[in-house]
C-alpha positions in Angstrom: -149.0 -24.1 -9.0 -149.4 -21.0 -6.7 -145.6 -20.9 -6.2 -144.9 -20.9 -9.9 -147.6 -18.0 -10.4 -146.2 -15.7 -7.4 -142.5 -16.4 -8.5 -143.5 -15.2 -12.1 -145.5 -12.5 -10.7 -142.5 -10.9 -8.5 -140.0 -11.7 -11.5 -142.2 -9.5 -13.8 -142.6 -6.9 -10.9 -138.8 -6.9 -10.6 -137.9 -6.5 -14.1 -140.2 -3.3 -14.3 -139.0 -2.2 -11.4 -135.3 -2.4 -13.3 -137.2 -0.3 -16.5 -138.5 2.1 -14.4 -135.6 3.4 -12.5 -135.9 6.7 -11.5 -133.0 7.5 -12.7 -133.3 6.3 -16.2 -136.3 8.2 -16.8 -135.2 11.1 -18.3 -133.1 9.1 -20.5 -135.8 6.5 -22.0 -135.3 7.6 -25.7 -133.8 5.5 -28.5 -132.8 6.9 -32.0 -133.5 3.7 -34.3 -131.2 5.7 -37.1 -129.0 2.9 -38.7 -125.3 4.1 -39.8 -122.2 2.7 -41.8 -119.2 1.7 -39.5 -116.0 3.7 -40.4 -112.5 3.2 -38.3 -111.6 6.1 -39.5 -112.4 8.6 -36.9 -112.6 8.0 -33.2 -113.0 9.7 -29.9 -110.6 9.7 -26.9 -110.2 10.6 -23.4 -113.8 9.1 -22.6 -114.4 9.4 -18.8 -117.1 9.8 -16.1 -116.8 11.7 -13.1 -119.6 11.7 -10.4 -121.7 14.6 -9.9 -125.0 14.7 -8.1 -126.3 11.9 -6.5 -127.0 9.3 -9.1 -125.6 10.8 -11.7 -122.3 11.4 -13.6 -120.7 13.7 -15.9 -119.2 12.4 -18.8 -116.8 14.0 -20.9 -115.4 13.1 -24.0 -112.6 14.6 -26.7 -112.1 14.0 -30.5 -110.7 16.0 -33.6 -112.0 19.4 -33.9 -114.2 18.5 -37.3 -116.5 15.9 -35.4 -119.2 17.8 -34.1 -122.1 14.7 -33.3 -121.6 12.0 -31.2 -123.8 9.2 -31.1 -124.4 8.2 -27.1 -125.7 4.8 -26.2 -126.6 4.1 -22.5 -127.1 0.6 -21.3 -128.1 -1.0 -18.2 -125.1 -2.9 -17.0 -127.4 -5.3 -14.8 -128.9 -7.0 -18.0 -127.2 -5.2 -20.5 -129.9 -3.5 -22.5 -130.0 -0.5 -24.3 -132.4 2.3 -22.7 -131.0 5.7 -23.9 -129.4 6.1 -28.2 -129.7 9.9 -29.0 -126.9 11.9 -31.3 -125.6 14.7 -28.9 -123.4 17.8 -30.4 -121.6 18.6 -26.7 -118.6 16.8 -25.8 -120.2 16.4 -22.1 -123.3 15.1 -21.1 -124.8 14.3 -17.6 -125.9 10.6 -17.3 -126.8 8.4 -14.5 -123.9 7.2 -12.4 -125.1 3.6 -12.7 -125.0 3.5 -17.0 -122.6 1.6 -19.2 -121.5 4.4 -21.6 -120.6 4.0 -25.3 -119.8 7.3 -27.8 -119.4 7.1 -31.3 -118.4 10.0 -33.3 -120.5 10.5 -36.4 -119.6 12.2 -39.5 -121.5 12.6 -43.0 -123.7 9.6 -41.9 -120.8 7.4 -41.0 -120.4 5.9 -37.2 -116.8 5.7 -36.3 -115.1 3.5 -33.4 -116.9 3.6 -29.9 -115.9 3.6 -27.0 -116.9 2.6 -23.8 -116.7 3.3 -20.3 -118.9 2.8 -16.9 -117.9 5.1 -13.5 -116.1 2.3 -11.2 -113.7 1.9 -15.1 -113.0 5.9 -15.1 -112.5 6.1 -11.6 -109.7 3.2 -11.7 -108.1 4.7 -14.9 -108.2 8.2 -12.8 -106.5 6.6 -9.8 -103.7 4.9 -11.8 -103.5 8.3 -13.5 -103.0 10.4 -10.6 -100.7 7.2 -9.3 -98.5 7.9 -12.4 -98.7 11.8 -11.8 -97.5 11.6 -8.4 -94.6 9.0 -8.9 -93.4 11.0 -11.9 -93.7 14.3 -9.3 -91.7 12.0 -6.7 -89.2 11.0 -9.2 -88.5 14.5 -10.4 -88.6 15.8 -6.7 -85.7 13.1 -6.2 -83.9 13.9 -8.8 -83.7 17.5 -8.3 -82.5 16.7 -4.8 -80.1 14.3 -5.7 -78.7 17.3 -8.0 -78.7 19.7 -5.0 -76.8 17.0 -2.7 -74.2 16.4 -5.3 -73.9 20.2 -6.3 -73.7 21.0 -2.5 -70.3 18.2 -2.3 -68.8 19.9 -5.1 -69.4 23.6 -4.2 -66.6 23.0 -1.0 -63.8 21.0 -2.5 -64.4 23.9 -5.6 -64.3 27.0 -3.1 -61.2 24.7 -0.9 -59.0 24.5 -4.0 -59.6 28.3 -4.8 -58.7 29.5 -1.7 -55.2 27.0 -1.8 -54.5 28.4 -5.1 -55.1 32.0 -4.0 -53.2 31.4 -1.0 -50.3 29.7 -3.0 -50.4 33.0 -5.3 -50.0 35.7 -2.3 -47.3 33.7 -0.5 -45.5 33.6 -3.7 -45.5 37.3 -4.7 -44.7 37.6 -0.6 -41.5 36.0 -1.3 -41.0 37.4 -4.2 -41.1 40.9 -3.4 -39.8 40.0 0.6 -36.3 40.5 -1.0 -33.1 41.2 1.0 -34.0 43.3 4.3 -30.7 45.6 4.0 -32.8 46.9 0.8 -35.4 48.2 2.3 -34.1 49.2 5.1 -34.5 53.3 4.0 -38.3 52.2 4.0 -38.5 51.5 7.6 -40.4 54.0 9.7 -39.1 53.4 12.7 -35.2 53.6 11.5 -36.1 57.3 9.4 -34.5 60.5 11.2 -36.6 63.4 10.4 
């Protein structure tokens, strides 16, 4: 019996300790306003970036006509809502361990919500960076291939031009060389003063 009572006591203190997490203290506010759902508007590019120790900066984007956003924060360990509030900014500081749900609000209608955590956001960021690096590497390889192909073409082009010019010069010399007897008068060695 004593062990059961001690177990219940430890479980209750453990849940109280979770509820009073210092990171969540400033965010224990729940707005209970109800909104009708509307799939017409939505949030895009939702991400979280680590900022201060234990905190993260959450940012998102939406259509310029959407100015209010319902932000809900959940404790990921037991999935309990501990913060629900309307924000007019597209960037806020939240606890890094929280699960973030953002929904646009327009004319008392709630749009499609988008959810993320810090680990999901970091994973998406790494994938995006990898794709950007692969794209950059591919562009650099294509540029290198173009430079390599053009460097192969340039010598042949100049060689053919040189051969063509050489043939033209030889042809002109052959055309005007003629008979030496005709040009004897122009020879300076045989010229008399």
